[in-house]
N, C-alpha and C positions, 0 to 999 in steps of 0.2 A: 427458631427465631434467634439469630445471632446478636449478641450484645455488641455495641461499638467497643473498639479497643480503648483501654484506659490510656489517658495521656500520661506518659512517664513523669512529666513535671509535677503532676498532682500527688505522686506517690510519696514524695518527701514529707509533705504536710501530714501524712498519716503515720509516719514512722518516727515518733518522737523518742530519741535516745537521750537520757539526761547527760548533758555534757560534763566533763570533768573540770572542776574549778581549780584555781591556783591559790594556795594558802596565803601568799603575800598579797595577792590582789583582793583577798577577802576583806582587807582593811579599807579598800577603796569603795566609797559609797555608790558611785555611778556603776561600778562593776556589780556590786551586790544587787542593786535595783535592776540592772540589765538581766542578770541571771534569774531574778524573780519573775520578770516579765516574760523571759523565754520559757520558763516552766509553766507560766500561766497562758501561754500561746498568744501573748500580746506582742506580736512581731514588730509593729511600728515603734512601740515604746522601747522594746529591747534594742532596736537599731539606734535610736536616739541616745540611750544610755551608754552603749558601747562606744559610740562616736565621741561622747563626752569623756569617757574613761581614757580613750586614746590620746587625749590632749593633756593628761596629767603628767607632771614632771617626774623625772627619776625612774622611768619604767625600764625594767631589765629586758633583754632580748626575749626571755621566756614569757614575760608579761605581755610584750608586744605580740608574740606569736598567739597567745591565748586570746587576746582581745580581737585580733584580726580574724581568727577562726570563728569566734562567737558572733562577730559582726557579719561575716559572710554567711554563717548558718542562718542568722535571723533574716538576712536579705533573701536567701534562697526560699525560706519558708514564707516570706512575704511576697513571693513571686516578683522579685527584683533581680533577675539573673545577671544582668549587665553590671549592676552595682556590685554584686557579689564577686564577679570576675575581676573587677578593679581592686577590691579589697584583697583578693588572693594573688594579685600580680606582683606583690613584694618578692624580691629575689630570695629572701630567707625562707620562703614557703615553697620554693620550686619543687623540692623532692620530699616535702613533708607528707607522710602517709594520710593523715587526716585531711590535710589541705587538698590532696588529690581527690578524696571522696567528695568534698563540697564543690570542687571545681567541676567534676563530672556531673554533679547534680545541677550546677548552674548552667552548664552547657546544654544539658537536657532541657531545662526550663526555657532556654533561649531558642530552642528548636534546632540547635546545631548537633544533631544526633550522631553523625559520623565522628565529629570531633569528640563528643562525649564517649563514644565507644573506644576511641584511642586512649583516652585517659583511664577509663575503667580497666583497660588491659594492663595498666601500670600498677594497679592496686593489688598488692600481694596478700596471700592468705595470712591471717593473723593481724592484719591492719585494722585500725578502728573502723567500725561500721562495715566490715567486709561482707557480711550476709546481706545487709541493706543494699550494698553496692551491686551484688550479684542480682538481687531482685530487680533493681532499677535497670540494670544492663539488659536483663531478659525482656523487660517491657519495651525498652528502646529498640531492641532487635525485632520484636514483634511489630512495633509501629512502623519500622522500615520494611516490613514484609519478609524479613528473614526468619521464617517460622522455625526452620530446622535449627538455626543458631539459637533462637530463644529457648527451644526445648532442651538443647544441650546445656545452656546456662542454668535453666531450672534444675537439670539433673545434677550439675555441680553444686548448686545450692542445697539440693536434697541430701547430699553426702555430708553436709556440715552438721555438727552437733547442734541440737535444738533448733533446726531449721524451721521457719514459720510454716504452719500448715497451709496458710493462704497460698503459699508458693505452689503447692500441689494442685490446688484448685485452678490457679492461673495457668499452670502447665496443661491441665485438662482442657481449659478454654482454648488454649493455643492449638492443641491437637485437633479439637473440633473445627477450628478455623482452617487447619491444614487438611481437613477432610480425612481424618484418621480416627473415626469414632471408637473403634475397638481399643486402640491405644489410649484414647481419652478416658474410656471407661476404666481401664486398668490403672490409670494414673491416680484415680480418686482414692483417698484413704477410706478405711472402713468407717461406716457411719458411727459405730460405737466409739471410735477414737476422736471424734470431732466434738468441739464445744457446740452448745445450742445455737450460738450466733452465726455459725457458718455451716451447720449440718444441713439446713434446708437449701442453702446455696448449692451444696454438693448434690442434693437430691435433684435440684433443677438441672444441673449439668448432666447428671446421670440420665435423666429423662430425655434430654436433647440427643445424647449419644444413642439411646435405645431407638429413637425415631429414625436416626440416620442408619442404624443397623437393621432397619426393617423389623423392629420388634415393638410395633406401636401399641399392642395391648398392654405390655408391661409399662410402657411410658404413660399410657392413659391412667393406670392405677396411681403412679407417682404424682402426676399433675393433678389428679382428683384430690389427693391428700393435701397438696400444696394450696389448692384453692379454698380449702375449708377454713383456714385460719391464717391471718397475716403475721402472727407472732414468729419472731426469729427470721423474718424476711424484710428486705427493703420493699417499699411501696411498689417500685418498678418490677421487682421479681414477682411479688404477689399478683400484680395485674398481668404480667407476662405469662404466668402459669395458666391463666384462663385461655390465652391465645394458643399456647403450646398444647393445651388439652384439646382444643379444636383441631390443631394440626394432627395430633395422634388419632383422633376420630376420623378425619379425612383420609388418613393413610389406611384406615380399615374399611373405607367406603361408606362410613356412617355420616353421610352428608347432612341429613336432617338434624341429628343431635348436635353436630358441630355448629350448624347455623343457629339452632335454638340457644345454645350456650353463648354464642357471641352476641346475639341480639339482646339476651338478658344482661350480659356483662356491660354492653354499651349503655343500656337503659339505666343500669345501676350505678355506673361510674362515668358520667358524661364529661368529667374533668380529668380523666386518667392521663398520665404522662405517656401511655402507649396507645392512645386512642387511634392514631393513624394505622398502627399495625393491626389493631382489631378490625378496622374497616377493610383494609387490604386483604386480610384473611377471610373476612366475610364474603368478599367478592368471589373467592375461590369456591364458595358453596353454590354459586349460581350455575345453572346448566349452560352449556355452550351457547345456546340461542334461547334465552329466557322469553317468557311471554310477558306482555305488559302488566299483567296482574300478579306476577310472581310475588310471594309473601315478602321476600327480601327487598324487592323494588318498592313494594307498598310501604314498608317500614322506612325506607330511605326517604320516600316522599313525605312521610309524616314528620320525620326529623328535620327535613329541609325547611327553611323559613318560607313563609308564603310569599309568592311573587307580588311585587308592587302593582296594584291595579287601580283603576279609576282615574279621574282627572283631578288635579289640584284645585282647591278653592281659590277665590280671588285673593283673600287674605287669611292667614292662619290666626290661631288664637292669640299670638303675640302681637298681631296687628301689623306685621311686616311681611314682605314677599317670601322671605326664607322660611317662615313658619308654615307656609302653605304646602310644603313638600313633606311627605312622610319621613320620619327619622329613620336612618339606617341603623341596624343593630351594631352595637359595639362588641366585638367578639374577643374572647380570650384566645390564646394560642391554640388551645385544644377544643375549640367550639364544635359541638356536635353538628350544628347547622352547617358550618363550613365543610366539615368532613362529609356530611350527607350530600351536599350539593356536588362536591367533587366526585365522589364515588358513584352517585346517581348518573352523572354525566358519562363516566367510563362504562357503566353498565348499560346505559341507554344506547350506546353505539353498537352493542351486541344484539339489539332488538332487530328483528327482521321486518322492519317497517320502512316505508319510503323515505320519511323525513327524520330517521333516527340520528343521522350525523348532524343535521341542523339543530335538532333538539339538544344534542350533547353540547354543541358549540354555545347555544344560548345559556345553558346551565353554567358553563365555565365562565362566560362573560358576567353572569350574575354573581358568581363567586368573587370575581375581581371587584365588582361594584359594591357588594354588600360587606365583604370582609377584606378590604384592601391590604391589611397588615398581616393577614394569615400566611403562614409558611406555604400552604398549598397553592397560593397565587402563583408563585414561581413555577411550581410543577404544572399548573394549568397552562401557563404560557408555553412551556415546553411541549405539552401535549397538543395544544392548538397549532404550534409550529410544525410538529410531526405530522398531524393530520393534513395540514396545508401541503406539505411535501408529498404526501401520499396522493393527494388530489391534483398535484401539478401546479399548485399556487405558490410558486417559489418566492415571489416578492412579498406576499403576505406572511409566509413562513419566516423570512428574514426580519420582517417588522416585529413579529412576535418574539423572536429570539433576541432582538436588539433591546426589548424592554427588560430582559433579565439583567439584574444588576443596576438598573436605573434607580434613581432616588425614589424612595417610597415603595419599592418592590423588594422585600427581603429575599435574597437569592443565595442559597449555599453555593460555594465554589463548584461543587460536583455537578449541580444542575446547570450552571453556566457553561461548564466544560462539556456537558452532554449536548447542550444546544449548539455549541461551536462544532462539536464532532458531527452532529446531524447535518448542519449546514455544509460542513466540509465534505461529507460524503455525497451530498447533493451536487456540490460543485465538481467533485471528482467524476460523478456519473455524467455530468455535462461536458467533461473534457477541460474544465478550467482548473488544471492541475496546480498552477502557481497559487491561486487563491485558496485552493483546498489545503495546500501545504501550510500557508500562512495561518489558516484557521486551526489546523491540527496543532501547530506549534503554540498558538495562543492557548488552546485547550490544555496542552501539556503543562503550562505554567500554573494551572489551577488544580492539577491532580498530583497524586503521590504514588510511590511504589510501582506496582505492575501496571496500573492504569496510566501513569505518566509515561512509562516505557512504551506502552502500546500506542499512545498518542504521538510520541516522538517517532516511533517506527512508521506510523501512517504518514506523518509529515515528510519523512525521508522518502518513502515510497512514492508519494505524490510528486516530489521533486524529480525522482527518477522517471516517472511517467511523463513529465514535461520535458524530459531530455536534458535537464540541467545537471550534468554530472559534476561540474565544478562546485555548484552550490550543495549538492548531495555530499561530496567529499568534505566540504567545509563543515557541514552539519555533523558528520561522523566524528570529526576531530573534537567537537564539543561534547560528545557523549562520554560520560564517565562509567556507565554500566558496561562491564565486559560482555555480558550476555547479549545486550542489545547491539553492541559493536559487532559481535559474531553474526547476529541475524542480518544486520545491514550489509555486512561483507557478502553474505550469501545473496541478498537481494540484488546487490550490484552485479554479481556474477550472473545471476539469472537474467537481469536486464540486458547485459552484454550478449548473453547467449541468444536471447530471443530477437536481438537486433543484429545478429550475425557479425558481431565485433570480433576481429581476429584475436584479441586478448582475452576473450571470455574463458576459454579452456584453462589457460594458465592461472587465472584468478580463482576459478572453481577448484582446480587441483590444489592450490595453496590453501584454500579454505578447508578442504577435506584432510590435508596433511596436518593442519593445526587443530582441527576439531573432528577426528575420526568417529567419535561417539556422539556427535551432536544430534539432538532430536530430529533435525532436518537433513541429516547426512544423506539419506536416500534421495531427497529432492536435489541435493547438490550433485549427486552422481547422475541423476537423470538429465539435468541440464548440462553437465559436462559431456554426456553422450550426445546431446543436441549440438553442442559446440563442435564436437568432433565431426559430425556428419555435415555441419554447415561450413566447415573449413574449406579452403581452396588450396590444394585438392582435399576432398573429404577423406577421413580416416575411419573406414568402417571397422577395422580391427580394434582400434581404441574404443570406439563407440560400443562394440559388443562387450569389451572388458568392463566398461562402466556399468552397462546394463546387468551383466552377470553378477556384479558386486552388490546389487540391490537385493536385500533379503526378501524371500518370497512373501513373508507376512507384512512387509512394508509396501508392497506394490498396490494393495487396495487403497492406500491413503494417497497415492499419487494420481495426478490427472490422467485418465485413460487416454485422452486425445493426444497428449504429449508423448506418452509411451508409444502409442501407435505411430505417431508422426516420426519419431526417431527411428523406429524399425523400418518404416517405409523408406525413409531417406538412406538408411543403411543398405537396404536392398537395391535402391537406385544407384548407389555408389558402386555396387557390385554388378551393375547392368542387368540385374534380375528384374526386368520391367514387368513381366507377367505376374510374378509373386507380389511386387509392390502394388500393382493395380488391384489384385485380388484382395490384399490385406486392407486397402482403403475401402473397397466395396463392402467388405465384411463389417468394418467399423460403421460405415454409413447406414447399413441395414440395421445394426444393433442399436445405434444411437442416432436416430433420425432427427432429433431436436437438439443435439449437442451444439453449443456455441461455436465449436471448432469446425462445424460442417463445411463452411465455405473453403477453409484451408485444406480439408481432406478431399473435397471435390477437385480442387486445383491439383493436388498431388496425384489423384487418380487419373485425371485428364492428361497430366504431363506424362505419367507412366504409359498410358495407352498411346499417346502420340509417339513416344520414343520406341514403342513396340510396333509402330507403323499401322496401328489399328485406328486409322484417321477418322472413320465415320463415328465409331464409339467415342473417341476422344472429343470430337466436336460436340456431340450430344451432351456429354458430361460438363464440358467447359461452358457451353451456352447456358446450361442449367444454373451454374454458379453465377453467371452475369445476370441472369433473369431474377434469381432469388436474392442476390446480395450485390446490387449494382455499385454500392459505395464501399464494398470491402477492398482493402488494400491490394488483394490479389486479382480483383476483377479486371483491371486493364491487361495484366499479363495473361489472364485466362482468355480474354477477347482476342488478344494477339495470337495465342496458340490455336484458338478455334478458327481464326481466319487462315492461318497457315495450314491447318488440317484440311480445311475446305479447298485451299489452293492445291493441295496434293491430290485431291480427288480427280478421277480420270474423266468425269463427265462435264459438259459445258455448264450444266446446272450448278455443279459444285464450284466451278470457277466463278460463276456469276454471284453465288452466295459469298464467296471469299471477298469479292470486291465490296459487297455491302458491309461485311464485317470490318474490313480495313477502313472503309469510309467512316463507319461508326466510331472506330478507335481514333482516327485522324481528327475527328471533331472534338475529342475529349482532351481535357488538360491533364495529361499523364506523362510519365517518363517515356512511354512507348509511342508518343504521338508522332515524332519525326520518323521513327523507324516504320511506323504504319504508313506514313505518306510515301516513303520510298518504295515500300512493298506494293502499295497501291499503284504507283507510277509504273513499276515493273509489270504488274498485271495488265494495266492499260496497254502498254507496249506489246506484251505477249498476245493480247486479244486484238491488236491493231486498232485500239481506241486512242489513236495518236493525238487527236485534238484534245481529248480529255487529259492525257498525260502532259501535254504542253501547257494547258490551262492551269494545271496543278503546279507544275515546276517553274514556269517562267516568272510569275510574280514572287515566288519563294526565293528564286535565285537573286532577284533584285534586292531583296531584304537583307541578304547575308553580307556580313563584313568580311574583310580579307582574312582575319584571324579565325573565322568560324570553322570548326572542324568538319562541318557538314558541307562546306563550300564545294569541295571536289566531287563528293558523291552526288550532290544535287546537280552540279554543272555537267558531269558526265552523263547522268541520266537524261537531262534536258537535251544535251548534244545528241544522244542516241535517238531520242524521240524526233528531234528536228531532222536528223539525217534520214530516218526512215520516212518521215513525212515528205522529204524533198523528192522522193521517187515519183510522187504525183505532182508536186509543186516545187520546181527547181529554185524559185526565188527564196524559199525558206533556207537554202544553203547559207546565205549570207548571215542569217540570224544564228545558225549553228556555229559558223566560223567566229562570229563576234563573241559567243559564249566561250569558245575554246581559247581565243586570244585573251579574254579577260582572266580566265583561269591561269594561263601561262604568265601573265603580267603580275599576278599576285603570288605565285608559287616561287620559293627559293630555287636557285639553279640546281641544288643537289637533292631536291625533293623527289622521292621515288614516284610520287603520284604524277609527276610531269610526263613519265613514260606513257601512261594511259591516255593523258590528254593529247600528247603528240600523235599517238597511234590513231585516235579518233579524228584529230585534225587532218592527218594525212589522208584518211579515207574520204573526209569531206572535200578536200582539195581535189582529189581524183575525180569527184563527181562533176566538177566544173568543166572538165574536158580539155581546157587549155592551161591548166595549172599543175600539170604532171611533175614539172621540175620542182615546184614548191612542195608537192606531196613527197617526192623522193627525198628532198632535204629534211622534211619533218621526220620521215622514217629513219634516215641515216643519223639524225641527232640522237635517237634512242640507241641504235646499234653501236655507234662510236663511243657513247658514254657508258655502255652497259658493263664493260670490264671493271669499271670503278664502282659500280653499284652492287654491293654485296647482297642486299635484300631487295632486289628489284622485282618488278612485276613481270614474271617470265612470259605470261600470256601476251603482254604488250611488247616485250622485247623480241620474242620470236615471231609474233605477229607482224611487227614492223620489218623484221628481217625477211619474212616471206613476201610481204607486199613489195619491198624494195627489189627483191630478187625477180619478181614477176615483171616489174617495170623494165629492169635491165634485160631480161630475156626477151620481152616484147620488142625491145630496141635492138636485139641481137648483139648486145654488148657482152659476148660470151666470156671473155677473159675477166671483165669486171664482175660478172655474175658468179664465175667460179671462185674468185677471191672473196666475194661477199659470203658465199656459202661456207667457205673454209673458215672465215672469221666467225660466223654464227656457230659453227661446230666447236671452235676453240673456247667459246664461252661456257661450255659444259652445262648447258641448260637441259631441261627435260627431253628435248628433241634433238640433242646434239648429234646423235648417231644418224638420224635422218638427214641432217644438214651435211654431215661428212659424206654420206652416200651420194647426195646431190652434187657436191663439189667433185667427187670422183667421176661421176657420170658425165658432167659437163666437160671435164678434162679429156675424157676418152672420146666423147662424141665429136668434140670440136678440135681434137688434137692440139690441145694447149700445152705448151712445154715451157718450163722456166728458162729464161735467158740468162 
């Protein structure tokens, strides 16, 4: 049982050091009375007298110094830190050693702990109250969560002559809090060296350390002795000893003696200041699933107040309506009835009966009704909200959480923060990352030390999850804790890596360079490797270097799915598709329920596809779509599955491919338009020309001139209409209209004009009487080809061949020879063939240059 940290501000009141008086001031009545009040711990009187003394005439600088210091001391002891700081603000006290001590104490009392530590650092050895300053400094460091710093300051104090023994006990407490029980045990003085008033406190701490060191039998002996007599102990420690005795027995498996001792303690001390700790420890004595007649549950029911039953009479004894209702019990803060109701509710939920949850809720509602001012009411609201979240009743949970902190419900800040964190976690699970961040930030304002840091980190991560990088960066700028700043820098790098941001690797490398020994350095290297394999182009060598730098003993703490994913993508980058597919299959077999299963299915299917194992690829990818239709990779998997089916050699596979492409074309995904184009291709390939036209024609009408899909859709529609015209010549006009629309929208220097003109030329040839127009379309492409560096050579050389055939059909041999020579001069893929054709035409038709 850990005691709460002492508030450093309270320490000053326990350390009375008689102040040094001034001989000249001794003649001043107000000063003498002020010193007398200070010695008698009458702080308000002392303040009034020193303020009066400061108004006296003819005060020397030394008199003023003494009076201001005594005034500030009285104000600090009277818990008026702001007033003390004003008294110490006089420039003449700026570097005064004693003034520094009281200033540090005042800052501590004002809760300005960091400022206080800066002033403590200025107090030099030998200064007034130096040992007291070290003691307060250590407690401030402990309150801020700097346990190592507090221990170091206690050690400094321990090296001082006549250091207070209480400092060694406080050091032991701090080491216990830091989970260093062996060091805590060693820090305690020998019992024989301790006065009776703190010897038992040392025994208490020794017992706690022994429990933590798994030496519960020795601890039991100590706590047994402490429970025998309250002499030399505070009431709190005396009562806590009974609870620690139960803990020692539980650690030895002696559940029944532990429960009997606690039941007896609660019965004997119903107003104990540690009653709640006794009840919570008692619940640990219950079996995992107790029976309704368990002795502990039976005693809890006996301690709980009887439920209000029966109907109210028409008029009560007072003769008015209000008197007809039974009076509710007025509870003290440690009421056994309230504690029993609360812990009976918690225990009832563990019962294996159908209405256990309902019974538990009713008990907590009774607690709120019958003991509205009890501290457990706030905790009951927190529990009800938590249970609502577990049951999916999120609105009811929010309503319970909202009651915390409301008027009439005493709610510690930590409980309100926990409620906010629970609701934030629920929002995060629902994908409402912005609201989750807001709630976590609100929770952080109610917390301190590492809990505050954790809430701030969750708030920042929620912003990242919502994609608000600018807001995240703004939050980082407000963080003063360097450790949290480092964590958030890593979170940012991980976010970028998982979202394939090109800057991810640089950020993670910068993090690793600045924090090579960071506790999460292995995680940083893993995601740096992920960034390397996700880069364009991927860098498998760098990825391997990052992975090799991860210590073997750190790999078990890293997500196995991410490690496997990085290695799969590294193998894919090396085109080792069989190994990548095999590694994915191995992971899926070993971790069939892993949340990353959809992603690993996709990577396996992709590897199989690239390895041209189309049938196996299709099976794997369709499994992903069926199991996780809403996964981000599902559309890409459906696309690959459709393409895998299209690669199949059987009509059945082609038919399946059409079904898959249709399925994808109907979904709202980034691949929808690509799927529609692929579907149109398949329709044309399978001579389902009407289907192709029905898909493409309305689509074409929807597209604007600047739409990048315009040319692809138009050419595909033109192709389908051209093919359909073989059976229905009137369709040619529709094809020609599509091509003319495209040409009217495309810039003159657009390379895509070549494909459109090529298609237009072929369409014109089909009319029979428009051969000249067709030749003109072909020649536009050939004549402009020399200026097109990145032209469509299939269209350019296709137009050249078509124009050549027309000229040869017309027996325009010289023009045909010149055209073939021109095509050869373009140095396209088939330039040699064109040159050979020009040569043959020259020889066959004896064409000579004139």
